[in-house]
C-alpha atoms as one frame of an Amber mdcrd trajectory, in Angstrom:
protein
 -23.261   1.711  -8.386 -24.577  -0.650  -5.657 -22.888  -2.281  -3.003 -22.924
  -5.733  -4.536 -21.622  -4.597  -7.807 -18.820  -2.738  -6.132 -17.541  -5.323
  -4.059 -17.665  -7.920  -6.998 -15.599  -5.480  -9.084 -13.322  -5.060  -6.386
 -12.658  -8.590  -5.571 -12.115  -9.305  -9.026  -9.472  -6.512  -9.283  -8.721
  -4.575  -6.171  -6.484  -1.940  -7.961  -9.298  -1.199 -10.247  -9.173   2.840
 -10.912 -11.958   3.474 -13.463 -14.196   6.530 -12.947 -17.010   4.654 -11.189
 -14.732   2.951  -8.651 -12.697   6.006  -8.070 -15.872   7.941  -7.181 -17.192
   5.155  -4.857 -13.556   5.111  -3.055 -13.512   8.964  -2.734 -16.781   9.014
  -1.182 -16.686   6.220   1.376 -13.548   5.731   3.687 -14.775   2.118   4.314
 -14.358   1.062   0.845 -10.893   2.688   0.598  -9.972   0.757   3.644 -11.480
  -2.707   2.048  -9.520  -1.954  -0.923  -6.083  -1.592   0.761  -7.022  -4.777
   2.817  -7.399  -6.783  -0.538  -4.167  -5.188  -1.931  -2.438  -6.243   1.017
  -4.138  -9.878   0.922  -2.656 -10.272  -2.492   0.945  -9.557  -1.525   0.516
 -11.997   1.605  -0.683 -14.664  -0.667   2.290 -14.041  -2.777   4.574 -14.179
  -0.241   3.247 -17.411   1.448   3.514 -19.090  -2.178   7.137 -17.927  -2.610
   8.606 -20.258   0.061  11.197 -22.506  -1.799  10.278 -26.270  -2.551  12.048
 -28.640  -0.398  14.133 -31.224  -2.780  12.304 -34.203  -0.881   8.912 -32.794
  -1.439   7.902 -35.220  -4.180   8.787 -38.185  -2.162   6.912 -36.742   0.844
   3.939 -36.096  -1.226   4.053 -39.808  -2.535   4.309 -41.042   1.057   1.268
 -38.732   2.056  -0.686 -40.415  -0.706  -0.061 -43.760   0.491  -0.876 -43.001
   4.023  -4.042 -41.333   2.753  -5.412 -44.658   1.605  -5.393 -45.877   5.254
  -7.066 -42.959   6.904 -10.690 -42.516   7.756 -13.223 -40.795   5.564 -13.215
 -37.758   7.714  -9.562 -37.544   7.481  -9.759 -37.844   3.707 -12.107 -35.100
   3.510  -9.935 -32.976   5.469  -7.279 -33.306   2.926  -9.400 -32.941   0.131
 -10.594 -29.677   1.692  -6.756 -28.538   2.055  -6.027 -29.332  -1.475  -8.942
 -27.278  -2.637  -7.837 -24.210  -0.663  -4.445 -24.547  -1.968  -5.856 -24.568
  -5.714  -8.249 -21.593  -4.743  -5.051 -19.402  -3.524  -2.999 -20.357  -6.479
  -5.769 -19.364  -8.801  -6.168 -15.983  -7.232  -2.272 -15.326  -7.592  -2.353
 -16.484 -11.153  -5.012 -14.050 -11.965  -3.683 -11.042 -10.583  -1.756  -8.740
 -12.705   0.588  -6.944 -10.283   1.757  -8.459  -6.792   4.071  -6.280  -4.687
   6.114  -7.266  -1.413   4.271  -5.090   0.816   3.952  -5.757   4.594   2.055
  -4.727   7.817   4.460  -1.773   8.587   4.462   2.033   7.619   6.877   1.626
   4.485   4.612  -1.268   3.073   1.508   0.602   3.374   3.167   3.683   1.892
   4.099   1.728  -1.344   0.395   0.134  -1.562  -0.784   3.919  -1.628   1.882
   4.977  -4.205   0.676   2.157  -6.566  -3.017   2.939  -5.852  -2.431   6.501
  -6.730  -0.073   5.705  -9.650  -1.841   8.023 -12.227  -0.925  11.045 -10.145
   2.725  10.413 -10.579   2.144  10.957 -14.122  -0.013  13.994 -14.089   2.794
  16.627 -14.358   0.450  19.444 -14.968  -1.509  19.198 -11.928  -0.886  21.947
  -9.188  -1.902  22.619  -5.863  -0.959  26.041  -4.216   0.590  26.255  -0.784
  -2.374  27.944   0.714  -4.482  24.784   0.000  -1.701  22.406   1.331  -1.721
  24.319   4.583  -5.378  24.298   5.037  -5.057  20.295   4.899  -1.926  20.511
   7.188  -3.726  22.557   9.567  -5.893  19.313  10.715  -2.678  17.750  11.993
  -1.557  21.213  13.583   1.161  21.491  10.786   2.380  24.482   8.218   4.666
  24.476   5.449   6.426  27.689   5.776   7.419  28.034   1.989   8.050  25.869
  -0.851   9.895  26.949  -4.043   8.729  23.929  -6.242   5.439  22.641  -7.619
   3.133  20.637  -5.240   0.893  18.484  -7.806  -1.268  16.482  -5.349  -2.669
  17.040  -1.819  -5.642  14.962  -0.395  -6.446  12.976   2.859  -6.265   9.323
   2.441  -7.163   6.197   4.721  -3.846   4.732   5.892  -4.649   1.542   7.366
  -7.599   3.077   9.393  -5.527   6.166  10.095  -6.612   9.624   8.476  -3.424
  10.819   6.877  -2.238  13.640   4.226  -1.140  12.320   0.934   1.220  14.914
  -0.954   3.311  14.712  -4.325   6.156  17.149  -4.659   7.736  17.828  -8.115
  11.661  17.689  -8.108  14.322  18.046 -10.613  14.745  14.148 -10.184  11.096
  13.299 -10.478   8.073  13.335  -8.227   8.321  12.519  -4.591   5.310  11.193
  -2.774   4.964  12.290   0.940   2.586  11.095   3.584   1.922  12.576   6.978
   0.393  10.808   9.790  -0.364  11.429  13.210   1.789   9.626  15.907  -0.867
   7.189  16.826  -1.131   5.423  13.649  -0.166   2.071  15.327   1.942   0.702
  12.472   5.713  -0.262  13.069   8.056   2.186  11.765  10.590   1.317   8.672
  13.228   3.901   8.536  14.227   2.894   5.026  12.303   0.363   2.484  12.274
  -0.518  -1.281  10.788  -2.827  -3.801  11.709  -3.182  -7.432  10.629   0.099
  -8.633  10.406   2.640  -5.397  12.396   3.280  -2.187  11.567   5.325   0.693
  12.211   6.369   4.255  10.322   7.636   7.310  11.177  10.525   9.588   9.676
  10.433  13.063   9.093  14.095  14.056   7.818  15.233  17.446   4.181  15.795
  16.160   4.004  13.580  13.277   5.421  10.885  11.334   6.462  11.573   7.568
   7.180   8.941   5.062   8.639   9.839   1.570   8.573   7.385  -1.698  10.228
   7.970  -4.829  11.720   6.126  -7.901  14.772   4.080  -7.250  16.937   6.536
  -9.177  16.071   9.574  -6.956  17.723  10.735  -3.872  15.594  11.371  -0.961
  17.925  13.041   1.428  17.692  16.598   0.073  13.697  16.380  -0.058  13.843
  15.007   3.579  16.341  17.661   4.760  13.977  20.373   3.144  10.705  19.240
   4.876  12.503  18.814   8.213  13.212  22.424   7.956  10.084  23.574   6.312
   7.509  21.803   7.932   6.590  23.048  11.204   3.877  21.778  13.805   2.217
  23.724  16.829   3.672  22.859  20.095
């Protein structure tokens, strides 16, 4: 797939995850970042259009139309350009299947990644051994001393320009997604966050920040406590 075709498909659907798109994203961190930026742009557009409409908006619009008749041609063109921009934004929002309230903070980007890798939450048969996980953790100076349950997913990912580790653990209540980031990630921390499907919390450890995300019906406290005890970092 050439660069033009990749960008065309990504712009038409930033959440695309077919085999060709997945391969391109896996091989190029810059493309991963572009996809994350487009996903966040979608939710920003949604948020900007969700402002309640003032009750007197119709009267103001009628007044504005009357005033336009007395404006100069240059001003008329400016208003037409603004109207075209609003129509374009509305069209983009209308044709997007899923818009989520993500924000420019740690929790918002964690939710974006969970939706981006949603198929891994359904892959119950996947398994990664503790040795493989610790090989990845060693890049952050970390080690998971022991883990009695199954780890179904472990991979580096691009977290708003910061290389992080994306893990998925099996628990009795369901899968829990965990992100481990270096302290210099530059995103505002959010202790607790949620949307209509997931909730999460972040832990600020001495050498790294850890973010947990799970379904709304799941309890995160036991998982957070176990990670706090078992996840160790070099001094």
